[in-house]
Backbone bond lengths (Angstrom), bond angles and torsions (degrees), N, CA, C in turn:
res aa  C-N    CA-C-N  psi(-1)  N-CA   C-N-CA  omega(-1)  CA-C   N-CA-C  phi
1 M - - - 1.461 - - 1.528 109.89 -
2 A 1.306 116.39 138.92 1.462 121.72 -179.43 1.526 110.55 -67.20
3 Q 1.309 115.37 151.41 1.458 120.03 175.76 1.529 108.52 -61.41
4 R 1.329 116.08 145.00 1.460 121.69 178.93 1.513 109.25 -125.82
5 F 1.324 115.08 148.53 1.461 121.82 176.27 1.517 108.50 -155.84
6 V 1.318 116.27 162.48 1.460 122.47 175.67 1.525 107.28 -96.01
7 V 1.322 116.77 133.86 1.468 121.22 178.22 1.522 108.29 -120.46
8 D 1.328 116.28 135.49 1.463 118.85 -179.99 1.524 110.95 -97.35
9 N 1.318 114.93 171.74 1.459 120.52 -174.01 1.527 113.33 -68.99
10 S 1.318 118.80 -23.24 1.470 119.56 178.28 1.523 110.16 -63.31
11 V 1.310 117.13 -37.78 1.468 121.60 177.70 1.518 109.94 -72.19
12 V 1.327 116.55 -49.82 1.462 121.14 -176.13 1.527 111.48 -58.51
13 M 1.319 117.49 -46.69 1.462 119.12 -175.49 1.526 112.23 -72.48
14 S 1.318 117.54 -21.23 1.472 118.24 175.94 1.525 110.70 -67.32
15 W 1.339 117.58 -20.68 1.459 120.64 176.16 1.530 111.13 -71.06
16 C 1.309 117.38 -18.32 1.467 122.52 -175.96 1.527 112.34 -89.50
17 F 1.314 117.01 -34.29 1.467 120.90 -170.88 1.526 111.05 -114.15
18 Q 1.315 116.04 120.99 1.468 120.79 -176.72 1.530 112.42 -57.59
19 D 1.336 117.38 -37.65 1.464 119.83 -177.57 1.530 112.72 -75.11
20 E 1.319 117.90 -4.54 1.465 121.79 177.35 1.522 112.41 -112.07
21 M 1.315 116.87 3.15 1.463 120.46 -178.72 1.520 110.30 -63.37
22 S 1.335 115.00 146.75 1.456 120.23 176.50 1.518 108.48 -145.24
23 E 1.301 115.67 157.00 1.451 120.63 178.35 1.530 110.47 -61.18
24 Y 1.329 115.58 -40.63 1.463 120.06 179.60 1.530 110.68 -60.87
25 A 1.328 117.20 -50.70 1.466 120.96 -178.14 1.525 110.95 -62.66
26 D 1.319 117.07 -40.35 1.470 120.25 177.66 1.521 110.69 -62.51
27 S 1.324 117.06 -39.10 1.467 121.01 178.75 1.531 111.21 -65.80
28 V 1.335 116.47 -37.88 1.462 120.45 176.88 1.533 109.35 -62.89
29 L 1.316 116.40 -45.89 1.461 120.42 178.73 1.527 110.81 -60.17
30 D 1.310 117.31 -43.20 1.468 121.25 178.39 1.527 111.70 -59.72
31 R 1.331 117.13 -36.60 1.469 121.44 -179.47 1.528 111.91 -64.95
32 L 1.318 117.14 -22.05 1.462 119.77 -178.01 1.527 112.97 -72.66
33 T 1.321 117.57 1.14 1.460 119.81 172.28 1.525 110.68 -74.81
34 D 1.339 116.65 -25.18 1.466 119.79 -179.44 1.526 112.66 -138.61
35 A 1.315 117.22 21.37 1.465 122.25 179.21 1.523 108.62 -138.50
36 Q 1.325 116.03 170.25 1.463 121.80 177.94 1.522 108.81 -124.56
37 A 1.329 115.65 135.66 1.463 120.98 176.98 1.519 109.62 -103.40
38 L 1.315 115.82 143.97 1.455 122.55 174.00 1.523 108.45 -113.03
39 V 1.318 115.19 146.44 1.461 121.90 177.31 1.529 108.30 -140.04
40 P 1.332 117.40 152.24 1.467 119.37 177.29 1.532 110.65 -76.39
41 G 1.320 115.61 166.09 1.457 122.08 -177.13 1.514 115.21 -57.66
42 I 1.311 118.91 -23.06 1.468 122.42 179.92 1.532 111.68 -71.56
43 W 1.319 117.82 -21.11 1.462 122.99 -171.62 1.531 114.97 -55.07
44 P 1.341 120.58 -48.60 1.473 117.91 -179.59 1.527 113.01 -58.80
45 L 1.334 116.78 -35.90 1.466 119.57 177.73 1.528 111.23 -68.88
46 E 1.323 116.80 -37.65 1.463 119.84 177.58 1.522 110.89 -63.01
47 V 1.330 117.02 -46.70 1.468 121.35 178.73 1.523 109.72 -59.12
48 T 1.324 115.83 -49.37 1.463 120.64 -178.51 1.514 111.44 -58.94
49 N 1.319 117.14 -42.83 1.463 120.60 -179.02 1.528 111.47 -65.14
50 V 1.325 117.55 -43.61 1.467 120.46 179.08 1.529 110.11 -61.11
51 L 1.326 117.02 -43.85 1.469 119.86 179.72 1.528 111.52 -64.85
52 L 1.324 117.69 -42.25 1.463 120.71 177.85 1.528 111.65 -62.02
53 M 1.331 116.95 -43.81 1.464 120.49 178.68 1.536 110.55 -64.15
54 A 1.322 116.99 -39.39 1.468 120.77 178.49 1.522 110.89 -64.89
55 Q 1.316 117.66 -38.47 1.465 120.75 176.97 1.526 110.68 -66.75
56 R 1.310 116.37 -44.33 1.472 120.07 -178.25 1.518 112.03 -64.69
57 K 1.327 116.25 -29.95 1.470 120.88 178.27 1.526 111.84 -90.80
58 K 1.329 116.50 7.84 1.476 123.24 179.63 1.521 112.49 61.14
59 R 1.314 116.49 27.27 1.463 121.52 177.29 1.526 111.18 -86.76
60 L 1.339 114.81 -20.32 1.451 121.89 -176.53 1.522 107.92 -151.94
61 G 1.324 116.74 141.18 1.460 120.71 177.17 1.519 111.09 -93.30
62 R 1.334 115.36 172.67 1.472 120.04 179.17 1.520 111.47 -59.97
63 A 1.305 116.70 -38.77 1.470 119.91 -179.61 1.529 110.39 -64.34
64 G 1.319 116.98 -39.66 1.460 120.95 177.40 1.518 111.74 -63.97
65 S 1.325 115.77 -41.65 1.472 119.96 176.99 1.520 110.26 -62.92
66 A 1.317 116.28 -44.41 1.466 120.38 -179.17 1.530 110.86 -62.29
67 R 1.338 117.51 -42.52 1.469 120.85 178.38 1.528 110.67 -62.51
68 F 1.329 115.98 -42.49 1.459 119.54 -178.78 1.535 111.07 -66.11
69 L 1.318 116.96 -42.49 1.468 120.24 178.46 1.529 110.62 -63.80
70 E 1.318 117.42 -35.96 1.469 120.48 176.64 1.527 110.12 -64.58
71 L 1.338 117.10 -40.60 1.466 120.49 175.93 1.522 109.79 -58.81
72 L 1.333 117.14 -48.37 1.464 120.52 -178.07 1.527 111.33 -61.27
73 R 1.328 116.76 -39.96 1.472 119.77 178.91 1.526 111.69 -63.84
74 S 1.329 116.91 -26.19 1.465 120.30 -177.62 1.532 112.78 -84.63
75 L 1.311 117.05 -11.54 1.465 121.01 -176.00 1.527 111.47 -90.53
76 P 1.330 116.72 151.39 1.471 120.08 178.20 1.535 111.24 -79.27
77 I 1.335 114.72 73.31 1.462 121.90 178.97 1.524 107.52 -113.78
78 L 1.316 116.23 120.55 1.457 122.93 -177.57 1.524 109.54 -103.85
79 V 1.325 116.48 123.12 1.461 121.75 179.11 1.527 108.73 -89.80
80 E 1.336 115.87 121.48 1.465 122.80 179.00 1.529 109.02 -100.38
81 Q 1.320 116.38 116.20 1.465 121.46 -179.24 1.525 110.66 -80.52
82 E 1.302 116.05 152.18 1.462 122.79 178.42 1.525 110.21 -121.04
83 L 1.307 115.47 144.04 1.454 120.37 173.32 1.536 108.63 -76.26
84 P 1.325 117.25 140.51 1.463 119.29 179.51 1.526 113.51 -53.58
85 A 1.306 118.04 -38.12 1.475 120.70 -179.11 1.529 110.26 -60.13
86 R 1.329 117.28 -37.61 1.466 121.25 179.22 1.527 110.68 -70.12
87 V 1.337 115.67 -39.51 1.469 120.05 177.89 1.527 109.34 -62.70
88 F 1.323 116.23 -46.29 1.462 120.90 -177.45 1.521 112.52 -66.07
89 A 1.298 118.01 -24.29 1.464 121.16 -177.79 1.527 110.88 -102.57
90 E 1.329 117.37 -77.78 1.467 121.46 -170.96 1.535 113.42 -66.21
91 I 1.328 117.39 -47.04 1.469 118.84 -177.03 1.522 110.58 -70.41
92 F 1.324 116.68 -39.11 1.470 119.80 175.01 1.528 110.08 -57.10
93 S 1.329 116.21 -48.57 1.463 121.11 -178.79 1.531 111.64 -62.56
94 L 1.332 116.94 -43.38 1.463 120.73 179.21 1.527 110.70 -63.25
95 A 1.317 117.47 -42.73 1.465 121.23 178.03 1.528 110.51 -62.55
96 D 1.307 116.09 -43.66 1.461 121.17 179.17 1.527 111.27 -63.12
97 D 1.324 116.63 -44.55 1.470 121.23 -178.09 1.526 112.94 -68.11
98 T 1.334 117.51 -34.06 1.466 121.07 -174.65 1.523 114.20 -97.99
99 G 1.337 117.36 -13.32 1.458 120.77 -176.37 1.523 113.16 79.84
100 L 1.325 116.70 9.58 1.466 120.78 178.68 1.524 110.71 -82.83
101 S 1.333 116.09 162.55 1.461 119.96 169.28 1.527 107.56 -69.64
102 A 1.309 116.76 160.76 1.468 120.10 176.44 1.522 110.17 -60.68
103 Y 1.328 116.65 -34.89 1.467 120.58 179.44 1.525 110.46 -62.45
104 D 1.330 116.65 -51.11 1.462 120.30 -179.53 1.528 111.29 -65.35
105 A 1.314 116.55 -38.14 1.467 120.02 179.12 1.525 111.19 -62.99
106 S 1.333 117.70 -28.85 1.464 119.64 179.11 1.527 111.35 -66.44
107 Y 1.334 118.01 -33.46 1.471 121.28 175.75 1.532 110.39 -69.69
108 L 1.329 115.47 -44.84 1.459 120.11 179.47 1.527 110.58 -63.33
109 D 1.315 116.93 -43.46 1.456 121.43 178.61 1.530 111.17 -59.48
110 L 1.317 116.89 -44.06 1.461 120.53 179.73 1.529 110.78 -62.38
111 A 1.322 116.90 -43.83 1.468 120.31 178.14 1.528 110.66 -62.47
112 M 1.321 117.23 -40.89 1.462 120.96 179.43 1.529 111.01 -65.20
113 R 1.319 117.38 -47.24 1.467 121.35 -177.91 1.521 112.42 -63.32
114 E 1.328 115.79 -39.32 1.463 120.33 -176.25 1.528 112.72 -89.28
115 G 1.342 116.73 -8.51 1.456 119.90 -178.31 1.519 112.06 66.25
116 L 1.333 116.12 39.18 1.462 121.76 -175.51 1.522 111.16 -117.05
117 P 1.335 116.80 154.08 1.461 119.37 173.61 1.528 110.35 -70.56
118 L 1.317 114.95 159.84 1.461 122.86 -177.33 1.520 110.11 -115.75
119 A 1.334 117.29 124.97 1.465 122.78 174.89 1.524 108.05 -96.83
120 S 1.328 116.49 118.79 1.462 121.05 -178.33 1.518 110.02 -153.93
121 L 1.325 115.46 148.72 1.464 121.73 171.38 1.529 110.83 -100.49
122 D 1.328 116.60 -7.41 1.459 122.81 -176.25 1.535 109.94 -77.99
123 K 1.326 116.27 117.52 1.473 120.56 -175.84 1.525 112.65 -62.09
124 S 1.327 117.21 -41.38 1.471 119.99 -179.74 1.525 111.36 -65.78
125 L 1.315 116.08 -39.64 1.458 120.11 179.47 1.528 110.88 -68.95
126 R 1.317 117.21 -40.44 1.462 120.83 177.80 1.532 110.59 -63.67
127 K 1.332 116.44 -40.58 1.468 120.59 178.66 1.528 110.50 -64.62
128 A 1.339 116.55 -44.17 1.463 120.20 178.82 1.526 110.49 -63.66
129 A 1.323 116.95 -36.77 1.470 120.49 177.99 1.531 110.14 -61.90
130 R 1.311 116.45 -46.14 1.470 119.43 179.33 1.527 110.43 -62.14
131 T 1.330 117.22 -41.61 1.465 121.45 178.63 1.527 111.04 -60.92
132 C 1.335 116.82 -36.92 1.469 122.00 -179.50 1.522 112.44 -89.60
133 R 1.325 115.63 9.65 1.470 122.31 178.48 1.527 113.26 61.86
134 V 1.335 115.09 34.37 1.465 121.16 173.55 1.514 106.98 -99.77
135 P 1.331 118.09 122.48 1.466 118.97 -178.83 1.527 111.48 -67.57
136 V 1.320 115.26 142.59 1.462 120.82 172.98 1.521 106.35 -81.55
137 F 1.320 116.08 131.40 1.459 121.64 -176.63 1.521 110.17 -62.05
138 N 1.315 114.97 130.28 1.462 121.56 178.83 1.523 108.00 -118.71
139 P 1.343 116.39 98.06 1.459 119.38 -176.05 1.519 110.96 -67.94
């Protein structure tokens, strides 16, 4: 079975914008040739929102968004859906306890539930992961 890890939107969106590229994010992308990434159900909306905001600010055109979405569709990224009752209870509590947004807590929660490392560029999320004994993904 291929290695699995949770990847957050800070890493994914850095693949879209040249000024946000990082060695870490590039290494995570390279790992997807022989690994699988998991993301929470909020992820497609987060990606879509970032692309829409980038288009509205003239940072990216429709063609660029379309190319990026095609790249994402080609990658082994599995979206894990959550029941609202679980979001209202466990993810709310985790966000409250860690000081994270509900969005970021959903990535941490998924990594905790699946026992997987978390790939993130977000300092607060990485710190919360270490506090919760979730390893930060090291490609």
